[in-house]
C-alpha positions, 0 to 999 in steps of 0.5 A: 898663608901667602905671607908665610909662603913669601917668607919661606921663599925668601928664606930658602933663597938665602940658604940657597946662597949660603950653601952655594958660597960655603957648601958644607962649612955652612951646615954647622949653622943649618943644624939649628934650622933642621927641626923647623924644616923637618916640621914643615915637611910633615903631611899635615902642613900646607903644600907650600910648607912641604914644597919649600922644606923639600927645596931647602933639603934639595939644596943641602944635598946638591951643595954638600953632597955626602955631608948631607947624609947626617940629616937623612933621618929628617928628610929621606922618608918624607922625600920618598913619600912626597913622590906620591903627593897630590900636589905636582909641586911637591912631587917635583921638589921630591923628584928633584931631590932624588936626582941630586942625591944620584948626582951629588950624594955618592955611595952613602945614598946608593941604597936610597937611590935604588929604593927611590926608583919604583916610586919614581917609575909609578909617578912617571907612568901615571895616566895623567903624568903628561897633563899640563899641570903634571908635566914638569914634575914628571920630567923632573922624575925622568931626570932624576932616574937618568942621574941615578942610572948615570952616577949612582947605580951600584945598587940598581939591579937589571939596569938594561931592562930598565933602560928599555922602559926609560927610553919609552918616557922620551921625549921630554922638552919642557924643563930645559934645566933637565933636558941636557942630563937626559939627552946627554945620558941617551948620548952615553948609551949610544956612544957605548953601543948599548944594545937596548938603545940601538936595537938588533941590527940598529933597528932602533936607531930611527927612533933615537934620531927622531928623538934627537930631531924632536929635541932640536925642533922643540928647542929643548936642546940648543944645537951649540950646547955640549950635549947638542954638539954630541948629538950632531956628532952621532947624527953625522956618523949615522949619515955615513950609513945611507940605508940606515939614515934614510930610514931615519928620515922616513919616520920624521915629520917635516918639522923634525926633518927641517930641524935636523937639517938646520942642526946639521948645517949649524957651524960648531960653536967655538965655545963648546967642545963635545965630551967623550970621543967614543962616537967613532966606534958607535955602530962601527961594526955595522959600517959596511951595511 
């Protein structure tokens, strides 16, 4: 079984490289492999078989976008069922798949993305979802929901109500591949003055700033990254409203306060420039507070 797992690992690496290089023009060759990976996805197969099969389909979705939909009959149902798998590795691969579906799949996957939200929410809300063995899978699920909200939400109802639940899942810190997607989306919502995130009369801003401080304290977001610089711009804006900024400082631990001070004192990187310029309007109607 270890040998089989090694072979599958190597094979998925090769397919990954081919997809990165040739994108959808590789699919004519992948067609012949689909029945084999479909067989590996079945619930009777080992954890590693199911995990690697999901990883291969994840790559197909990520690197060929809507072209991957031709295989959806082979992986979609099993990917959704795998969100409730007893293995964290299988759940993680399934959650990542719905994330790339949201980000790269386009409108053909809009319905599938919306239908994946309930099982993703169940996975994230499970009592032991933040245990050591489950946390990475859970953070992948949080990121998947984020990508669906940001890129593929045309079939999602009541997104503002869902934003409230989404915010309660933060912070995330372990999977630094995924943290920029999540905190970048948090910046999007703040910059657009989303009432759920900002709160009435800015009441939720201290909680948001605490999330920023936690991200910097745990290095889950690098200060000089694109998202880190967006967060700093937002922090500087909050600093211009002393009463709110003081309330923010009062809810932070010493470690978080220090991380925030260090972040605010770090010179901006010359290699990254923050995206979006709407920060100037953030909370502007409360600027006289």
